[in-house]
N, CA, C, O and the ligand as a Tripos MOL2 file, in Angstrom:
@<TRIPOS>MOLECULE
protein
  309   307    78     0     0
PROTEIN
NO_CHARGES

@<TRIPOS>ATOM
      1 N         105.3190  111.9720   96.7570 N.3       1 MET1
      2 CA        106.6080  111.3410   97.2130 C.3       1 MET1
      3 C         106.3810  110.6890   98.5990 C.2       1 MET1
      4 O         105.7740  111.2710   99.4980 O.2       1 MET1
      5 N         106.8590  109.5530   98.7100 N.am      2 ASN2
      6 CA        106.6080  108.7540   99.9250 C.3       2 ASN2
      7 C         107.8930  108.7450  100.7660 C.2       2 ASN2
      8 O         108.7580  107.8900  100.5760 O.2       2 ASN2
      9 N         108.0060  109.6770  101.6710 N.am      3 THR3
     10 CA        109.2240  109.7840  102.4620 C.3       3 THR3
     11 C         109.0410  109.2600  103.8460 C.2       3 THR3
     12 O         107.9670  109.2360  104.4470 O.2       3 THR3
     13 N         110.2040  108.8380  104.3010 N.am      4 VAL4
     14 CA        110.2560  108.3580  105.6800 C.3       4 VAL4
     15 C         110.2300  109.5070  106.6360 C.2       4 VAL4
     16 O         110.8410  110.5320  106.3330 O.2       4 VAL4
     17 N         109.5900  109.4280  107.7380 N.am      5 GLU5
     18 CA        109.6420  110.4720  108.7270 C.3       5 GLU5
     19 C         110.9610  110.3700  109.5160 C.2       5 GLU5
     20 O         111.2330  109.3580  110.1630 O.2       5 GLU5
     21 N         111.7490  111.4090  109.4500 N.am      6 LEU6
     22 CA        113.0030  111.4310  110.1380 C.3       6 LEU6
     23 C         112.8800  111.7070  111.6410 C.2       6 LEU6
     24 O         112.1080  112.5730  112.0520 O.2       6 LEU6
     25 N         113.5930  111.0170  112.4080 N.am      7 LYS7
     26 CA        113.5900  111.3170  113.8410 C.3       7 LYS7
     27 C         114.3920  112.5930  114.1110 C.2       7 LYS7
     28 O         115.2240  113.0070  113.3050 O.2       7 LYS7
     29 N         114.1230  113.1900  115.2450 N.am      8 ASN8
     30 CA        114.8830  114.3830  115.5930 C.3       8 ASN8
     31 C         116.3600  114.0360  115.8340 C.2       8 ASN8
     32 O         116.7440  112.8990  116.1070 O.2       8 ASN8
     33 N         117.1270  115.0720  115.7160 N.am      9 CYS9
     34 CA        118.5710  114.9180  115.9580 C.3       9 CYS9
     35 C         118.8280  114.4100  117.3780 C.2       9 CYS9
     36 O         118.2630  114.9380  118.3360 O.2       9 CYS9
     37 N         119.7070  113.3510  117.5220 N.am     10 PRO10
     38 CA        119.9640  112.8150  118.8250 C.3      10 PRO10
     39 C         120.8490  113.6840  119.6980 C.2      10 PRO10
     40 O         121.0330  113.4150  120.8850 O.2      10 PRO10
     41 N         121.3950  114.7300  119.0940 N.am     11 PHE11
     42 CA        122.3230  115.6200  119.8240 C.3      11 PHE11
     43 C         121.5730  116.8660  120.3710 C.2      11 PHE11
     44 O         121.6060  117.1790  121.5610 O.2      11 PHE11
     45 N         120.9070  117.5390  119.4380 N.am     12 CYS12
     46 CA        120.3040  118.7990  119.8410 C.3      12 CYS12
     47 C         118.7590  118.7980  119.8000 C.2      12 CYS12
     48 O         118.1260  119.7530  120.2480 O.2      12 CYS12
     49 N         118.1690  117.7310  119.2680 N.am     13 GLY13
     50 CA        116.7540  117.5620  119.2670 C.3      13 GLY13
     51 C         116.0520  118.3460  118.1310 C.2      13 GLY13
     52 O         114.8220  118.3700  118.0860 O.2      13 GLY13
     53 N         116.7780  118.9570  117.2530 N.am     14 SER14
     54 CA        116.2250  119.6280  116.0940 C.3      14 SER14
     55 C         115.6500  118.6780  115.0930 C.2      14 SER14
     56 O         115.9350  117.4820  115.1530 O.2      14 SER14
     57 N         114.8500  119.1580  114.1710 N.am     15 ASN15
     58 CA        114.3680  118.3460  113.1120 C.3      15 ASN15
     59 C         115.5050  117.9470  112.1770 C.2      15 ASN15
     60 O         116.5190  118.6420  112.1150 O.2      15 ASN15
     61 N         115.3590  116.8660  111.4640 N.am     16 ALA16
     62 CA        116.3420  116.4310  110.4900 C.3      16 ALA16
     63 C         115.7550  116.5650  109.1290 C.2      16 ALA16
     64 O         114.5380  116.6440  108.9670 O.2      16 ALA16
     65 N         116.6280  116.5930  108.1320 N.am     17 GLU17
     66 CA        116.1870  116.7950  106.7600 C.3      17 GLU17
     67 C         117.1470  116.1770  105.7740 C.2      17 GLU17
     68 O         118.2930  115.8860  106.1180 O.2      17 GLU17
     69 N         116.7010  115.9750  104.5660 N.am     18 ARG18
     70 CA        117.6410  115.5240  103.5140 C.3      18 ARG18
     71 C         118.5530  116.6170  103.1580 C.2      18 ARG18
     72 O         118.1220  117.7640  103.0390 O.2      18 ARG18
     73 N         119.7800  116.3290  102.9840 N.am     19 LYS19
     74 CA        120.7750  117.3120  102.7150 C.3      19 LYS19
     75 C         121.1620  117.2620  101.2440 C.2      19 LYS19
     76 O         120.5010  117.8710  100.4040 O.2      19 LYS19
     77 N         122.2140  116.5480  100.9380 N.am     20 THR20
     78 CA        122.7890  116.5440   99.5920 C.3      20 THR20
     79 C         122.8660  115.2040   99.0200 C.2      20 THR20
     80 O         122.7210  114.2120   99.7340 O.2      20 THR20
     81 N         123.0840  115.1280   97.7910 N.am     21 ASN21
     82 CA        123.3620  113.8120   97.1600 C.3      21 ASN21
     83 C         124.3270  114.0480   95.9890 C.2      21 ASN21
     84 O         124.3770  115.1250   95.3950 O.2      21 ASN21
     85 N         125.0710  113.0100   95.6950 N.am     22 LYS22
     86 CA        125.8990  113.0490   94.5440 C.3      22 LYS22
     87 C         126.1010  111.6950   93.9900 C.2      22 LYS22
     88 O         125.9150  110.7040   94.6960 O.2      22 LYS22
     89 N         126.4800  111.6070   92.7370 N.am     23 ARG23
     90 CA        126.7210  110.3850   92.0960 C.3      23 ARG23
     91 C         127.8480  109.6310   92.8130 C.2      23 ARG23
     92 O         128.8710  110.2050   93.1860 O.2      23 ARG23
     93 N         127.6330  108.3860   92.9820 N.am     24 TYR24
     94 CA        128.6500  107.5430   93.5840 C.3      24 TYR24
     95 C         128.7300  106.2140   92.7860 C.2      24 TYR24
     96 O         127.8340  105.3800   92.9080 O.2      24 TYR24
     97 N         129.7060  106.0250   92.0390 N.am     25 ARG25
     98 CA        129.8650  104.9170   91.1490 C.3      25 ARG25
     99 C         128.5430  104.7960   90.3160 C.2      25 ARG25
    100 O         128.1780  105.7210   89.5910 O.2      25 ARG25
    101 N         127.8410  103.6370   90.4400 N.am     26 LYS26
    102 CA        126.5970  103.5680   89.6550 C.3      26 LYS26
    103 C         125.3710  103.9140   90.5100 C.2      26 LYS26
    104 O         124.2300  103.7580   90.0750 O.2      26 LYS26
    105 N         125.6260  104.3780   91.7100 N.am     27 GLY27
    106 CA        124.4720  104.7680   92.5250 C.3      27 GLY27
    107 C         124.6150  106.2290   93.0330 C.2      27 GLY27
    108 O         125.0490  107.1140   92.2960 O.2      27 GLY27
    109 N         124.2500  106.4450   94.2760 N.am     28 TYR28
    110 CA        124.3480  107.7830   94.8260 C.3      28 TYR28
    111 C         124.8180  107.7430   96.2530 C.2      28 TYR28
    112 O         124.6310  106.7630   96.9730 O.2      28 TYR28
    113 N         125.4410  108.8530   96.6450 N.am     29 LEU29
    114 CA        125.7970  109.0750   98.0460 C.3      29 LEU29
    115 C         124.7840  110.1050   98.5460 C.2      29 LEU29
    116 O         124.7140  111.2180   98.0240 O.2      29 LEU29
    117 N         124.0370  109.7490   99.5110 N.am     30 ALA30
    118 CA        123.0180  110.6700  100.0720 C.3      30 ALA30
    119 C         123.3140  110.9960  101.4930 C.2      30 ALA30
    120 O         123.7740  110.1610  102.2720 O.2      30 ALA30
    121 N         123.0340  112.2640  101.8260 N.am     31 THR31
    122 CA        123.3310  112.6980  103.1930 C.3      31 THR31
    123 C         122.0070  113.2500  103.8420 C.2      31 THR31
    124 O         121.3310  114.0860  103.2420 O.2      31 THR31
    125 N         121.6730  112.7970  105.0030 N.am     32 VAL32
    126 CA        120.6530  113.3700  105.7880 C.3      32 VAL32
    127 C         121.2930  113.8900  107.0980 C.2      32 VAL32
    128 O         122.2980  113.3700  107.5830 O.2      32 VAL32
    129 N         120.6450  114.9530  107.6410 N.am     33 GLY33
    130 CA        121.2690  115.4820  108.8790 C.3      33 GLY33
    131 C         120.3480  116.4330  109.5590 C.2      33 GLY33
    132 O         119.2000  116.6620  109.1780 O.2      33 GLY33
    133 N         120.9340  116.9780  110.6040 N.am     34 CYS34
    134 CA        120.2150  117.8840  111.4210 C.3      34 CYS34
    135 C         119.9810  119.2530  110.7280 C.2      34 CYS34
    136 O         120.8480  119.7280  109.9950 O.2      34 CYS34
    137 N         118.8300  119.8700  110.9600 N.am     35 LYS35
    138 CA        118.4870  121.1140  110.3140 C.3      35 LYS35
    139 C         119.1610  122.2900  110.9170 C.2      35 LYS35
    140 O         119.2870  123.3410  110.2900 O.2      35 LYS35
    141 N         119.6130  122.1180  112.1730 N.am     36 SER36
    142 CA        120.2780  123.2140  112.8010 C.3      36 SER36
    143 C         121.6020  123.6140  112.1760 C.2      36 SER36
    144 O         122.4520  122.7740  111.8820 O.2      36 SER36
    145 N         121.7550  124.9000  111.9840 N.am     37 GLN37
    146 CA        122.9980  125.3530  111.3640 C.3      37 GLN37
    147 C         124.2210  125.1670  112.2760 C.2      37 GLN37
    148 O         125.3720  125.1230  111.8400 O.2      37 GLN37
    149 N         123.8950  125.0630  113.5530 N.am     38 LEU38
    150 CA        124.9570  125.0010  114.5730 C.3      38 LEU38
    151 C         125.3270  123.5880  114.9060 C.2      38 LEU38
    152 O         126.2540  123.3630  115.6840 O.2      38 LEU38
    153 N         124.6270  122.6160  114.3380 N.am     39 CYS39
    154 CA        124.8330  121.2320  114.7040 C.3      39 CYS39
    155 C         125.3820  120.4640  113.5570 C.2      39 CYS39
    156 O         124.8050  120.5010  112.4700 O.2      39 CYS39
    157 N         126.4750  119.7640  113.7400 N.am     40 PRO40
    158 CA        127.1320  119.0340  112.6270 C.3      40 PRO40
    159 C         126.6050  117.6390  112.3760 C.2      40 PRO40
    160 O         127.1510  116.9230  111.5370 O.2      40 PRO40
    161 N         125.5720  117.2350  113.0690 N.am     41 ALA41
    162 CA        125.1590  115.8210  112.9360 C.3      41 ALA41
    163 C         124.5700  115.5450  111.5890 C.2      41 ALA41
    164 O         123.6200  116.1900  111.1440 O.2      41 ALA41
    165 N         125.1730  114.5490  110.9400 N.am     42 LYS42
    166 CA        124.6930  114.0830  109.6500 C.3      42 LYS42
    167 C         125.1260  112.6930  109.3740 C.2      42 LYS42
    168 O         126.0620  112.2070  110.0090 O.2      42 LYS42
    169 N         124.5070  112.0430  108.4790 N.am     43 ILE43
    170 CA        124.8720  110.6700  108.0830 C.3      43 ILE43
    171 C         124.8480  110.5880  106.5560 C.2      43 ILE43
    172 O         123.8930  111.0280  105.9160 O.2      43 ILE43
    173 N         125.8720  110.0400  106.0040 N.am     44 SER44
    174 CA        125.9390  109.7920  104.5740 C.3      44 SER44
    175 C         126.0020  108.2930  104.3360 C.2      44 SER44
    176 O         126.7600  107.5510  104.9610 O.2      44 SER44
    177 N         125.1700  107.9010  103.4030 N.am     45 GLN45
    178 CA        125.2110  106.5300  102.9580 C.3      45 GLN45
    179 C         125.1930  106.4280  101.4570 C.2      45 GLN45
    180 O         124.5280  107.2010  100.7680 O.2      45 GLN45
    181 N         125.9180  105.4820  100.9720 N.am     46 ALA46
    182 CA        126.0060  105.3470   99.5140 C.3      46 ALA46
    183 C         125.3230  104.0360   99.0450 C.2      46 ALA46
    184 O         125.4140  103.0140   99.7250 O.2      46 ALA46
    185 N         124.6780  104.0720   97.9430 N.am     47 THR47
    186 CA        124.2110  102.8740   97.2700 C.3      47 THR47
    187 C         125.0760  102.6850   96.0520 C.2      47 THR47
    188 O         125.3910  103.6510   95.3570 O.2      47 THR47
    189 N         125.4570  101.4830   95.7850 N.am     48 LEU48
    190 CA        126.2900  101.2330   94.6010 C.3      48 LEU48
    191 C         125.4830  101.1490   93.3440 C.2      48 LEU48
    192 O         126.0040  101.2940   92.2380 O.2      48 LEU48
    193 N         124.1800  100.9090   93.5220 N.am     49 HIS49
    194 CA        123.2580  100.9360   92.3920 C.3      49 HIS49
    195 C         122.0040  101.6070   92.7870 C.2      49 HIS49
    196 O         121.8000  101.8530   93.9760 O.2      49 HIS49
    197 N         121.1340  101.9260   91.8540 N.am     50 GLY50
    198 CA        119.8900  102.4880   92.1860 C.3      50 GLY50
    199 C         119.8090  103.9800   92.0600 C.2      50 GLY50
    200 O         120.7960  104.6340   91.7230 O.2      50 GLY50
    201 N         118.6890  104.5070   92.3170 N.am     51 ASP51
    202 CA        118.5210  105.9500   92.1310 C.3      51 ASP51
    203 C         118.7220  106.6860   93.4570 C.2      51 ASP51
    204 O         118.9690  106.0930   94.5080 O.2      51 ASP51
    205 N         118.6020  108.0070   93.3480 N.am     52 VAL52
    206 CA        118.8900  108.8680   94.4940 C.3      52 VAL52
    207 C         117.9010  108.6670   95.6140 C.2      52 VAL52
    208 O         118.2540  108.8020   96.7860 O.2      52 VAL52
    209 N         116.6570  108.3450   95.2710 N.am     53 GLU53
    210 CA        115.6430  108.0850   96.3100 C.3      53 GLU53
    211 C         116.0190  106.8670   97.1980 C.2      53 GLU53
    212 O         115.8020  106.8510   98.4100 O.2      53 GLU53
    213 N         116.5800  105.8820   96.5360 N.am     54 GLU54
    214 CA        117.0240  104.7360   97.2410 C.3      54 GLU54
    215 C         118.1510  105.0720   98.2290 C.2      54 GLU54
    216 O         118.1780  104.6220   99.3750 O.2      54 GLU54
    217 N         119.0590  105.8740   97.7240 N.am     55 ALA55
    218 CA        120.1610  106.3260   98.5940 C.3      55 ALA55
    219 C         119.6940  107.1110   99.8140 C.2      55 ALA55
    220 O         120.1900  106.9280  100.9260 O.2      55 ALA55
    221 N         118.7210  107.9920   99.5710 N.am     56 TYR56
    222 CA        118.1410  108.7520  100.6780 C.3      56 TYR56
    223 C         117.4240  107.8510  101.6810 C.2      56 TYR56
    224 O         117.5100  108.0530  102.8930 O.2      56 TYR56
    225 N         116.7250  106.8670  101.1570 N.am     57 LYS57
    226 CA        116.0150  105.9540  102.0800 C.3      57 LYS57
    227 C         116.9720  105.2070  102.9420 C.2      57 LYS57
    228 O         116.7340  104.9640  104.1250 O.2      57 LYS57
    229 N         118.0790  104.8410  102.3120 N.am     58 PHE58
    230 CA        119.1400  104.1320  103.0330 C.3      58 PHE58
    231 C         119.6840  105.0030  104.1610 C.2      58 PHE58
    232 O         119.7560  104.5830  105.3160 O.2      58 PHE58
    233 N         120.0640  106.2270  103.7970 N.am     59 ALA59
    234 CA        120.6380  107.1540  104.7860 C.3      59 ALA59
    235 C         119.5920  107.4590  105.8940 C.2      59 ALA59
    236 O         119.9510  107.5740  107.0660 O.2      59 ALA59
    237 N         118.3390  107.5850  105.5260 N.am     60 GLU60
    238 CA        117.2730  107.8870  106.4910 C.3      60 GLU60
    239 C         117.1250  106.6950  107.4870 C.2      60 GLU60
    240 O         116.9580  106.8950  108.6900 O.2      60 GLU60
    241 N         117.1900  105.4920  106.9600 N.am     61 SER61
    242 CA        117.0560  104.3360  107.8540 C.3      61 SER61
    243 C         118.1660  104.2930  108.8720 C.2      61 SER61
    244 O         117.9620  103.9410  110.0330 O.2      61 SER61
    245 N         119.3740  104.6660  108.4030 N.am     62 VAL62
    246 CA        120.5010  104.7040  109.3510 C.3      62 VAL62
    247 C         120.3360  105.7990  110.3380 C.2      62 VAL62
    248 O         120.5370  105.5990  111.5360 O.2      62 VAL62
    249 N         119.9590  106.9990  109.8460 N.am     63 TRP63
    250 CA        119.7420  108.1350  110.7390 C.3      63 TRP63
    251 C         118.7040  107.7730  111.8210 C.2      63 TRP63
    252 O         118.8560  108.1390  112.9870 O.2      63 TRP63
    253 N         117.7040  107.0880  111.4340 N.am     64 ASN64
    254 CA        116.5770  106.7420  112.3830 C.3      64 ASN64
    255 C         116.9670  105.6410  113.3440 C.2      64 ASN64
    256 O         116.3030  105.4360  114.3600 O.2      64 ASN64
    257 N         117.9710  104.9750  113.0520 N.am     65 LYS65
    258 CA        118.3900  103.8760  113.9560 C.3      65 LYS65
    259 C         119.0550  104.4270  115.2260 C.2      65 LYS65
    260 O         120.0170  105.1930  115.1630 O.2      65 LYS65
    261 N         118.5300  104.0290  116.3380 N.am     66 ARG66
    262 CA        119.0480  104.5000  117.6220 C.3      66 ARG66
    263 C         119.4360  103.3230  118.5110 C.2      66 ARG66
    264 O         118.8680  102.2350  118.4100 O.2      66 ARG66
    265 N         120.3600  103.5480  119.3330 N.am     67 THR67
    266 CA        120.7460  102.5120  120.2650 C.3      67 THR67
    267 C         119.6250  102.1660  121.1990 C.2      67 THR67
    268 O         118.9880  103.0510  121.7700 O.2      67 THR67
    269 N         119.3760  100.8890  121.3630 N.am     68 ASP68
    270 CA        118.3760  100.5010  122.2570 C.3      68 ASP68
    271 C         118.8590  100.7870  123.6940 C.2      68 ASP68
    272 O         119.9200  100.3120  124.1000 O.2      68 ASP68
    273 N         118.0670  101.5710  124.4640 N.am     69 PRO69
    274 CA        118.5580  101.8800  125.8580 C.3      69 PRO69
    275 C         118.6250  100.6770  126.7250 C.2      69 PRO69
    276 O         119.3320  100.7090  127.7320 O.2      69 PRO69
    277 N         117.9400   99.6130  126.4090 N.am     70 VAL70
    278 CA        118.0020   98.3750  127.2030 C.3      70 VAL70
    279 C         119.0480   97.4150  126.5740 C.2      70 VAL70
    280 O         118.8820   96.9290  125.4560 O.2      70 VAL70
    281 N         120.1060   97.1740  127.3300 N.am     71 MET71
    282 CA        121.0640   96.2210  126.8550 C.3      71 MET71
    283 C         120.5080   94.8060  127.0230 C.2      71 MET71
    284 O         120.0160   94.4460  128.0930 O.2      71 MET71
    285 N         120.5880   94.0480  126.0090 N.am     72 GLU72
    286 CA        120.0620   92.7050  126.1260 C.3      72 GLU72
    287 C         120.9790   91.7170  125.3770 C.2      72 GLU72
    288 O         121.7700   92.1090  124.5190 O.2      72 GLU72
    289 N         120.8510   90.4440  125.7250 N.am     73 GLY73
    290 CA        121.5370   89.4400  124.9740 C.3      73 GLY73
    291 C         123.0180   89.3040  125.4280 C.2      73 GLY73
    292 O         123.7590   88.4720  124.9040 O.2      73 GLY73
    293 N         123.4030   90.0850  126.3520 N.am     74 LYS74
    294 CA        124.7670   89.9190  126.8440 C.3      74 LYS74
    295 C         124.7800   89.8750  128.3610 C.2      74 LYS74
    296 O         124.3560   90.8120  129.0360 O.2      74 LYS74
    297 N         125.2760   88.7630  128.8740 N.am     75 ASP75
    298 CA        125.4470   88.7080  130.3180 C.3      75 ASP75
    299 C         126.9000   88.4750  130.5920 C.2      75 ASP75
    300 O         127.6720   88.1960  129.6750 O.2      75 ASP75
    301 N         127.2660   88.5780  131.7690 N.am     76 GLY76
    302 CA        128.7150   88.5330  132.0580 C.3      76 GLY76
    303 C         129.2500   89.9370  132.2090 C.2      76 GLY76
    304 O         128.5220   90.9130  132.0260 O.2      76 GLY76
    305 N         130.5290   90.0390  132.5440 N.am     77 GLU77
    306 CA        131.1090   91.2740  132.8810 C.3      77 GLU77
    307 C         131.2500   92.1760  131.6610 C.2      77 GLU77
    308 O         131.7410   93.2990  131.7770 O.2      77 GLU77
    309 ZN        121.4060  118.5050  115.8320 Zn       78 ZN78
@<TRIPOS>BOND
     1     1     2 1
     2     2     3 1
     3     3     4 2
     4     3     5 am
     5     5     6 1
     6     6     7 1
     7     7     8 2
     8     7     9 am
     9     9    10 1
    10    10    11 1
    11    11    12 2
    12    11    13 am
    13    13    14 1
    14    14    15 1
    15    15    16 2
    16    15    17 am
    17    17    18 1
    18    18    19 1
    19    19    20 2
    20    19    21 am
    21    21    22 1
    22    22    23 1
    23    23    24 2
    24    23    25 am
    25    25    26 1
    26    26    27 1
    27    27    28 2
    28    27    29 am
    29    29    30 1
    30    30    31 1
    31    31    32 2
    32    31    33 am
    33    33    34 1
    34    34    35 1
    35    35    36 2
    36    35    37 am
    37    37    38 1
    38    38    39 1
    39    39    40 2
    40    39    41 am
    41    41    42 1
    42    42    43 1
    43    43    44 2
    44    43    45 am
    45    45    46 1
    46    46    47 1
    47    47    48 2
    48    47    49 am
    49    49    50 1
    50    50    51 1
    51    51    52 2
    52    51    53 am
    53    53    54 1
    54    54    55 1
    55    55    56 2
    56    55    57 am
    57    57    58 1
    58    58    59 1
    59    59    60 2
    60    59    61 am
    61    61    62 1
    62    62    63 1
    63    63    64 2
    64    63    65 am
    65    65    66 1
    66    66    67 1
    67    67    68 2
    68    67    69 am
    69    69    70 1
    70    70    71 1
    71    71    72 2
    72    71    73 am
    73    73    74 1
    74    74    75 1
    75    75    76 2
    76    75    77 am
    77    77    78 1
    78    78    79 1
    79    79    80 2
    80    79    81 am
    81    81    82 1
    82    82    83 1
    83    83    84 2
    84    83    85 am
    85    85    86 1
    86    86    87 1
    87    87    88 2
    88    87    89 am
    89    89    90 1
    90    90    91 1
    91    91    92 2
    92    91    93 am
    93    93    94 1
    94    94    95 1
    95    95    96 2
    96    95    97 am
    97    97    98 1
    98    98    99 1
    99    99   100 2
   100    99   101 am
   101   101   102 1
   102   102   103 1
   103   103   104 2
   104   103   105 am
   105   105   106 1
   106   106   107 1
   107   107   108 2
   108   107   109 am
   109   109   110 1
   110   110   111 1
   111   111   112 2
   112   111   113 am
   113   113   114 1
   114   114   115 1
   115   115   116 2
   116   115   117 am
   117   117   118 1
   118   118   119 1
   119   119   120 2
   120   119   121 am
   121   121   122 1
   122   122   123 1
   123   123   124 2
   124   123   125 am
   125   125   126 1
   126   126   127 1
   127   127   128 2
   128   127   129 am
   129   129   130 1
   130   130   131 1
   131   131   132 2
   132   131   133 am
   133   133   134 1
   134   134   135 1
   135   135   136 2
   136   135   137 am
   137   137   138 1
   138   138   139 1
   139   139   140 2
   140   139   141 am
   141   141   142 1
   142   142   143 1
   143   143   144 2
   144   143   145 am
   145   145   146 1
   146   146   147 1
   147   147   148 2
   148   147   149 am
   149   149   150 1
   150   150   151 1
   151   151   152 2
   152   151   153 am
   153   153   154 1
   154   154   155 1
   155   155   156 2
   156   155   157 am
   157   157   158 1
   158   158   159 1
   159   159   160 2
   160   159   161 am
   161   161   162 1
   162   162   163 1
   163   163   164 2
   164   163   165 am
   165   165   166 1
   166   166   167 1
   167   167   168 2
   168   167   169 am
   169   169   170 1
   170   170   171 1
   171   171   172 2
   172   171   173 am
   173   173   174 1
   174   174   175 1
   175   175   176 2
   176   175   177 am
   177   177   178 1
   178   178   179 1
   179   179   180 2
   180   179   181 am
   181   181   182 1
   182   182   183 1
   183   183   184 2
   184   183   185 am
   185   185   186 1
   186   186   187 1
   187   187   188 2
   188   187   189 am
   189   189   190 1
   190   190   191 1
   191   191   192 2
   192   191   193 am
   193   193   194 1
   194   194   195 1
   195   195   196 2
   196   195   197 am
   197   197   198 1
   198   198   199 1
   199   199   200 2
   200   199   201 am
   201   201   202 1
   202   202   203 1
   203   203   204 2
   204   203   205 am
   205   205   206 1
   206   206   207 1
   207   207   208 2
   208   207   209 am
   209   209   210 1
   210   210   211 1
   211   211   212 2
   212   211   213 am
   213   213   214 1
   214   214   215 1
   215   215   216 2
   216   215   217 am
   217   217   218 1
   218   218   219 1
   219   219   220 2
   220   219   221 am
   221   221   222 1
   222   222   223 1
   223   223   224 2
   224   223   225 am
   225   225   226 1
   226   226   227 1
   227   227   228 2
   228   227   229 am
   229   229   230 1
   230   230   231 1
   231   231   232 2
   232   231   233 am
   233   233   234 1
   234   234   235 1
   235   235   236 2
   236   235   237 am
   237   237   238 1
   238   238   239 1
   239   239   240 2
   240   239   241 am
   241   241   242 1
   242   242   243 1
   243   243   244 2
   244   243   245 am
   245   245   246 1
   246   246   247 1
   247   247   248 2
   248   247   249 am
   249   249   250 1
   250   250   251 1
   251   251   252 2
   252   251   253 am
   253   253   254 1
   254   254   255 1
   255   255   256 2
   256   255   257 am
   257   257   258 1
   258   258   259 1
   259   259   260 2
   260   259   261 am
   261   261   262 1
   262   262   263 1
   263   263   264 2
   264   263   265 am
   265   265   266 1
   266   266   267 1
   267   267   268 2
   268   267   269 am
   269   269   270 1
   270   270   271 1
   271   271   272 2
   272   271   273 am
   273   273   274 1
   274   274   275 1
   275   275   276 2
   276   275   277 am
   277   277   278 1
   278   278   279 1
   279   279   280 2
   280   279   281 am
   281   281   282 1
   282   282   283 1
   283   283   284 2
   284   283   285 am
   285   285   286 1
   286   286   287 1
   287   287   288 2
   288   287   289 am
   289   289   290 1
   290   290   291 1
   291   291   292 2
   292   291   293 am
   293   293   294 1
   294   294   295 1
   295   295   296 2
   296   295   297 am
   297   297   298 1
   298   298   299 1
   299   299   300 2
   300   299   301 am
   301   301   302 1
   302   302   303 1
   303   303   304 2
   304   303   305 am
   305   305   306 1
   306   306   307 1
   307   307   308 2
@<TRIPOS>SUBSTRUCTURE
     1 MET1         2 RESIDUE 1 A MET
     2 ASN2         6 RESIDUE 1 A ASN
     3 THR3        10 RESIDUE 1 A THR
     4 VAL4        14 RESIDUE 1 A VAL
     5 GLU5        18 RESIDUE 1 A GLU
     6 LEU6        22 RESIDUE 1 A LEU
     7 LYS7        26 RESIDUE 1 A LYS
     8 ASN8        30 RESIDUE 1 A ASN
     9 CYS9        34 RESIDUE 1 A CYS
    10 PRO10       38 RESIDUE 1 A PRO
    11 PHE11       42 RESIDUE 1 A PHE
    12 CYS12       46 RESIDUE 1 A CYS
    13 GLY13       50 RESIDUE 1 A GLY
    14 SER14       54 RESIDUE 1 A SER
    15 ASN15       58 RESIDUE 1 A ASN
    16 ALA16       62 RESIDUE 1 A ALA
    17 GLU17       66 RESIDUE 1 A GLU
    18 ARG18       70 RESIDUE 1 A ARG
    19 LYS19       74 RESIDUE 1 A LYS
    20 THR20       78 RESIDUE 1 A THR
    21 ASN21       82 RESIDUE 1 A ASN
    22 LYS22       86 RESIDUE 1 A LYS
    23 ARG23       90 RESIDUE 1 A ARG
    24 TYR24       94 RESIDUE 1 A TYR
    25 ARG25       98 RESIDUE 1 A ARG
    26 LYS26      102 RESIDUE 1 A LYS
    27 GLY27      106 RESIDUE 1 A GLY
    28 TYR28      110 RESIDUE 1 A TYR
    29 LEU29      114 RESIDUE 1 A LEU
    30 ALA30      118 RESIDUE 1 A ALA
    31 THR31      122 RESIDUE 1 A THR
    32 VAL32      126 RESIDUE 1 A VAL
    33 GLY33      130 RESIDUE 1 A GLY
    34 CYS34      134 RESIDUE 1 A CYS
    35 LYS35      138 RESIDUE 1 A LYS
    36 SER36      142 RESIDUE 1 A SER
    37 GLN37      146 RESIDUE 1 A GLN
    38 LEU38      150 RESIDUE 1 A LEU
    39 CYS39      154 RESIDUE 1 A CYS
    40 PRO40      158 RESIDUE 1 A PRO
    41 ALA41      162 RESIDUE 1 A ALA
    42 LYS42      166 RESIDUE 1 A LYS
    43 ILE43      170 RESIDUE 1 A ILE
    44 SER44      174 RESIDUE 1 A SER
    45 GLN45      178 RESIDUE 1 A GLN
    46 ALA46      182 RESIDUE 1 A ALA
    47 THR47      186 RESIDUE 1 A THR
    48 LEU48      190 RESIDUE 1 A LEU
    49 HIS49      194 RESIDUE 1 A HIS
    50 GLY50      198 RESIDUE 1 A GLY
    51 ASP51      202 RESIDUE 1 A ASP
    52 VAL52      206 RESIDUE 1 A VAL
    53 GLU53      210 RESIDUE 1 A GLU
    54 GLU54      214 RESIDUE 1 A GLU
    55 ALA55      218 RESIDUE 1 A ALA
    56 TYR56      222 RESIDUE 1 A TYR
    57 LYS57      226 RESIDUE 1 A LYS
    58 PHE58      230 RESIDUE 1 A PHE
    59 ALA59      234 RESIDUE 1 A ALA
    60 GLU60      238 RESIDUE 1 A GLU
    61 SER61      242 RESIDUE 1 A SER
    62 VAL62      246 RESIDUE 1 A VAL
    63 TRP63      250 RESIDUE 1 A TRP
    64 ASN64      254 RESIDUE 1 A ASN
    65 LYS65      258 RESIDUE 1 A LYS
    66 ARG66      262 RESIDUE 1 A ARG
    67 THR67      266 RESIDUE 1 A THR
    68 ASP68      270 RESIDUE 1 A ASP
    69 PRO69      274 RESIDUE 1 A PRO
    70 VAL70      278 RESIDUE 1 A VAL
    71 MET71      282 RESIDUE 1 A MET
    72 GLU72      286 RESIDUE 1 A GLU
    73 GLY73      290 RESIDUE 1 A GLY
    74 LYS74      294 RESIDUE 1 A LYS
    75 ASP75      298 RESIDUE 1 A ASP
    76 GLY76      302 RESIDUE 1 A GLY
    77 GLU77      306 RESIDUE 1 A GLU
    78 ZN78       309 GROUP 0 **** ****
């Protein structure tokens, strides 16, 4: 299995993992989130088509997306 490496949780720094998935229309709704029992951080993303792996990859890419600490492209107040 070729999985994406998940970044640590942005809130508590714990590892992240694949959580749950369920059918969503013709695709899947997949959730990835923080491994910590005490931390509610998670992200769910749905694909309208495709298999569960695709849905997880989508959710993982969103989970791994972080705000760039350097603001760019905007000047002015
Ligand atoms: Zn966390």
